[in-house]
C-alpha positions as CSV (number, residue, x, y, z in Angstrom):
1,M,0.0,0.0,0.0
2,T,1.5,3.3,-1.1
3,A,0.4,6.8,0.0
4,L,0.7,9.8,-2.4
5,I,1.5,13.0,-0.4
6,C,0.5,16.1,-2.3
7,G,2.1,19.1,-0.4
8,S,4.7,21.8,-0.2
9,F,8.4,21.6,0.1
10,A,10.1,24.6,1.7
11,Y,13.3,25.9,3.3
12,D,12.7,27.2,6.8
13,T,15.1,29.9,7.9
14,I,14.8,30.4,11.6
15,M,16.3,33.3,13.6
16,V,16.1,34.3,17.3
17,F,16.2,38.0,18.2
18,P,17.8,38.3,21.6
19,D,15.6,41.1,22.7
20,Y,11.9,42.1,22.6
21,F,10.2,43.5,19.4
22,K,8.2,45.9,21.6
23,N,11.4,47.6,22.6
24,H,12.1,48.7,19.0
25,I,8.6,49.5,17.7
26,L,7.0,52.8,18.3
27,P,3.2,52.3,18.5
28,E,2.5,55.8,17.3
29,K,4.6,55.1,14.2
30,I,3.2,51.7,13.3
31,H,1.7,53.2,10.1
32,M,5.2,53.8,8.8
33,L,7.1,50.9,10.2
34,N,10.8,50.6,9.3
35,V,12.8,48.4,11.7
36,C,15.7,46.1,11.6
37,F,16.2,43.2,14.0
38,V,19.9,42.1,14.2
39,V,20.2,38.3,15.0
40,P,23.4,36.5,16.0
41,D,22.5,33.0,14.8
42,M,20.5,31.4,12.0
43,K,19.3,27.9,11.2
44,R,18.1,26.6,7.9
45,E,15.8,23.6,8.1
46,F,14.2,21.4,5.5
47,G,10.4,21.9,5.7
48,G,7.2,22.2,3.9
49,C,4.1,20.0,4.7
50,G,4.7,17.5,1.9
51,G,8.4,17.0,2.9
52,N,7.6,16.8,6.6
53,I,4.8,14.2,6.2
54,A,7.0,12.1,3.9
55,Y,9.9,12.2,6.4
56,N,7.7,11.1,9.3
57,M,6.1,8.3,7.2
58,K,9.5,6.9,6.4
59,L,10.3,6.8,10.1
60,L,7.2,4.7,10.5
61,G,8.2,2.4,7.7
62,A,5.3,3.4,5.5
63,D,5.5,3.3,1.7
64,C,5.0,6.8,0.4
65,A,5.7,9.1,-2.4
66,P,5.6,12.9,-2.0
67,M,4.4,15.0,-4.9
68,G,5.4,18.7,-5.0
69,T,7.0,21.5,-7.0
70,V,10.4,23.0,-6.2
71,G,12.8,25.5,-7.5
72,D,16.3,25.6,-9.0
73,D,17.8,25.8,-5.5
74,F,16.5,22.4,-4.4
75,A,19.9,20.5,-4.6
76,A,20.6,20.6,-0.8
77,Y,17.0,19.3,0.0
78,R,17.3,16.7,-2.7
79,E,20.5,15.3,-1.1
80,W,18.6,15.2,2.2
81,L,15.8,13.2,0.7
82,E,18.3,10.8,-0.9
83,N,20.0,10.3,2.4
84,N,16.7,9.4,4.0
85,A,15.5,7.1,1.1
86,I,12.5,9.3,0.3
87,D,11.0,8.8,-3.2
88,Q,11.6,11.8,-5.5
89,R,9.8,10.6,-8.7
90,Y,7.0,13.1,-8.4
91,I,8.9,16.1,-7.3
92,K,9.0,18.6,-10.2
93,V,11.5,21.4,-10.6
94,I,10.0,24.6,-11.9
95,D,12.8,26.4,-13.8
96,G,13.5,30.0,-12.9
97,T,11.8,29.8,-9.5
98,F,13.0,29.3,-5.9
99,T,11.8,26.5,-3.6
100,A,9.3,28.0,-1.2
101,Q,11.0,30.0,1.6
102,C,9.8,30.7,5.1
103,F,11.7,33.2,7.2
104,I,10.9,33.2,10.9
105,T,12.2,35.6,13.5
106,T,11.2,35.0,17.2
107,D,11.9,37.4,20.1
108,L,12.3,36.5,23.8
109,D,8.5,36.7,24.3
110,D,8.0,34.1,21.6
111,N,6.5,36.7,19.3
112,Q,7.2,35.9,15.7
113,V,7.6,37.8,12.5
114,T,7.2,35.5,9.5
115,T,7.6,36.0,5.8
116,F,6.6,33.2,3.4
117,Q,7.6,33.3,-0.3
118,L,5.5,30.9,-2.3
119,G,8.1,30.3,-5.0
120,A,7.6,27.0,-6.9
121,I,4.5,25.9,-4.9
122,A,2.5,28.4,-6.9
123,H,2.9,25.9,-9.8
124,S,1.8,22.8,-7.9
125,H,-1.2,22.3,-10.2
126,Q,1.3,21.2,-12.9
127,N,1.5,17.9,-11.1
128,K,-1.4,15.5,-11.6
129,V,-2.4,12.6,-9.3
130,S,-2.7,10.4,-12.4
131,M,1.1,10.7,-12.9
132,A,1.6,8.5,-9.8
133,E,1.5,4.7,-10.1
134,G,0.3,2.1,-7.6
135,I,-1.3,4.6,-5.2
136,S,-3.9,3.3,-2.8
137,I,-4.4,6.3,-0.4
138,G,-3.4,9.9,-0.4
139,I,-3.4,13.3,1.3
140,V,-3.8,16.8,0.0
141,A,-1.8,18.9,2.4
142,P,-1.1,22.7,2.2
143,D,0.3,23.7,-1.2
144,G,-0.5,26.1,-4.0
145,K,-4.3,26.8,-3.9
146,E,-5.0,25.7,-7.5
147,G,-3.0,22.5,-7.0
148,M,-4.8,21.6,-3.8
149,L,-8.2,22.0,-5.4
150,Q,-7.3,20.1,-8.5
151,H,-5.6,17.3,-6.6
152,A,-8.6,16.8,-4.4
153,Q,-10.8,16.4,-7.5
154,Q,-8.3,14.1,-9.2
155,F,-8.1,11.7,-6.2
156,A,-11.9,11.5,-6.2
157,E,-12.1,10.9,-10.0
158,L,-9.5,8.1,-9.6
159,G,-11.5,6.5,-6.7
160,I,-8.5,6.9,-4.3
161,P,-9.5,7.6,-0.7
162,F,-7.6,10.7,0.7
163,I,-7.3,13.1,3.6
164,F,-8.0,16.7,2.8
165,D,-5.9,18.9,5.0
166,P,-5.9,22.6,3.8
167,G,-4.2,23.8,7.0
168,Q,-3.4,27.5,6.9
169,N,-4.8,27.7,3.4
170,V,-8.3,27.7,4.9
171,T,-8.1,31.5,4.8
172,V,-7.6,31.6,1.0
173,L,-10.3,29.0,0.1
174,G,-13.8,30.2,-0.4
175,R,-17.0,28.6,0.9
176,D,-17.8,26.8,-2.3
177,E,-14.2,25.6,-2.8
178,L,-14.2,24.1,0.7
179,L,-17.6,22.4,0.3
180,Q,-16.6,21.0,-3.0
181,S,-13.3,19.6,-1.7
182,F,-15.1,18.1,1.3
183,E,-17.4,16.2,-1.1
184,Y,-14.4,14.8,-2.8
185,A,-12.6,13.9,0.4
186,T,-12.8,10.7,2.5
187,W,-11.3,12.2,5.7
188,L,-10.8,15.8,6.9
189,V,-8.1,17.1,9.3
190,F,-7.9,20.5,11.0
191,N,-6.6,22.0,14.2
192,D,-9.3,23.5,16.4
193,Y,-8.8,27.1,15.2
194,E,-8.9,26.1,11.5
195,W,-12.1,24.1,12.1
196,Q,-13.7,27.1,13.8
197,L,-12.9,29.1,10.6
198,V,-14.4,26.4,8.5
199,E,-17.6,26.4,10.6
200,S,-17.9,30.1,10.2
201,K,-17.3,30.0,6.4
202,T,-19.5,27.0,5.5
203,G,-22.1,26.8,8.2
204,L,-21.1,23.1,8.8
205,T,-20.8,21.6,12.3
206,T,-19.1,18.5,13.6
207,S,-22.4,16.7,13.3
208,T,-23.3,17.8,9.8
209,V,-19.9,17.6,8.1
210,T,-20.0,13.8,8.3
211,D,-22.9,13.9,5.8
212,L,-20.1,14.8,3.3
213,V,-17.1,12.8,4.6
214,D,-16.4,9.6,6.4
215,T,-14.5,11.2,9.3
216,L,-13.4,14.6,10.7
217,I,-10.4,14.9,12.9
218,V,-9.8,18.0,15.0
219,T,-6.5,18.4,16.8
220,Q,-6.3,20.4,20.1
221,G,-2.6,20.6,20.9
222,A,-1.8,19.5,24.4
223,K,-5.5,18.7,24.9
224,G,-5.3,15.8,22.4
225,S,-7.6,15.4,19.5
226,I,-11.2,14.5,18.7
227,I,-12.3,12.1,15.9
228,H,-15.8,12.5,14.6
229,A,-16.7,9.3,12.7
230,R,-20.3,8.8,11.5
231,G,-22.0,9.7,14.7
232,R,-19.2,8.5,17.0
233,R,-17.0,10.9,19.0
234,I,-13.6,9.4,19.9
235,D,-11.4,11.4,22.3
236,I,-7.7,10.8,21.7
237,P,-5.4,11.8,24.6
238,A,-2.2,13.7,23.9
239,A,1.0,11.7,24.5
240,K,2.9,13.5,27.2
241,A,6.1,15.2,26.0
242,E,9.2,15.0,28.2
243,Q,10.2,18.5,27.0
244,M,8.6,21.1,24.8
245,V,11.4,22.0,22.3
246,D,9.7,23.1,19.1
247,P,6.1,22.7,18.0
248,T,6.8,23.4,14.3
249,G,5.8,20.4,12.2
250,C,3.9,18.6,14.9
251,G,0.7,18.7,12.8
252,D,2.6,17.1,9.9
253,A,3.9,14.4,12.1
254,Y,0.4,13.8,13.4
255,R,-0.9,13.4,9.9
256,A,1.8,10.9,9.0
257,G,0.5,8.9,12.0
258,L,-3.0,9.0,10.7
259,L,-2.0,7.7,7.3
260,H,0.1,5.0,8.9
261,G,-2.9,3.8,10.9
262,L,-5.2,3.9,8.0
263,M,-2.7,2.0,5.8
264,N,-2.5,-0.7,8.4
265,D,-6.2,-1.1,9.0
266,K,-6.0,0.1,12.6
267,D,-9.2,1.3,14.3
268,W,-9.6,5.0,15.0
269,E,-8.8,4.6,18.7
270,T,-5.3,3.2,17.8
271,T,-4.8,5.4,14.7
272,G,-5.4,8.5,16.7
273,R,-2.9,7.4,19.3
274,I,-0.3,6.6,16.7
275,A,-0.8,10.2,15.4
276,S,-0.7,11.6,18.9
277,L,2.6,9.8,19.7
278,M,4.1,11.2,16.5
279,G,3.3,14.7,17.6
280,K,5.0,14.0,21.0
281,I,8.2,12.8,19.4
282,K,8.4,15.8,17.0
283,I,7.8,18.4,19.7
284,E,10.8,17.1,21.7
285,S,13.1,17.9,18.7
286,Q,14.2,21.2,17.1
287,G,13.2,21.5,13.5
288,T,10.7,19.5,11.5
289,Q,12.9,16.6,10.2
290,N,15.6,16.0,12.9
291,H,13.9,13.5,15.1
292,K,14.5,9.8,14.7
293,F,13.3,6.4,16.1
294,D,13.1,2.8,15.1
295,K,10.1,0.4,15.2
296,Q,10.9,-1.1,18.5
297,A,11.4,2.3,20.2
298,F,8.1,3.5,18.8
299,S,6.4,0.4,20.0
300,D,7.8,0.8,23.5
301,L,6.7,4.5,23.6
302,F,3.3,3.5,22.5
303,R,2.8,1.0,25.3
304,A,4.3,3.4,27.9
305,N,1.9,6.2,26.9
306,F,-1.3,4.2,26.2
307,G,-1.0,1.0,28.1
308,Y,-1.3,-1.6,25.3
309,A,0.8,-3.0,22.6
310,L,0.7,-1.5,19.1
311,Y,2.1,-4.6,17.2
């Protein structure tokens, strides 16, 4: 069973400002802001939802193939994928573009200034789900808007069950676009804030959305997650993190866990717990693709957190 992961690839450039933004911004001059934050250190991480999900699925031993669009500067990321044995057949280079770039500066109060340059993901619609062979399940993760909408329709036309996970792109999708994508999808995943936006935009509720899809999963961070499956509400506890290092990418790790459970015919109670444990492992590590584990370690952590054996 192979999963097709339609989603973005990006470089995340992370900087910490060793002071407070508020000390350098004059409120009465906010309409003519012109500031410079000097940072001593910088980290460049491999990111993007498609890349993150694929990385986590490989850790779980799942067969997957990411599909995304990248720029001329992808060489370093490509080498990383090769070193981690991640399939690159459906990663398309768009000549004359940059791979998407995210620049994040955080101050000592954990306030953030983020700039995201779309780059090549604006061309994600150039990839077609039909290009992939031997696919039995999929996910449409945050990517270029046109690509997300088209990939959802293509999965449905090919009869391939898939997760629709628009993430932060909920804000750029209109009511009709959301509703149409839901009709195509098998499963939906949102965090609690995103789901509230969807409810506001569409008029759907947790009870009425399952008229359109098989299951809705809503994550709630440290509170765990809720799975709404055809009249059933399944509360999934959060796996307790030993230390909270970096939440970036936890949602992608969670989604990899969902796909792994679905691909192995696990029930929702277990699938949700696999996803929860993936979030715990990720949050204990800096960056989105730096954590590692093997099957035995994951099995031991699962039993320790949830009191029963996974395998």
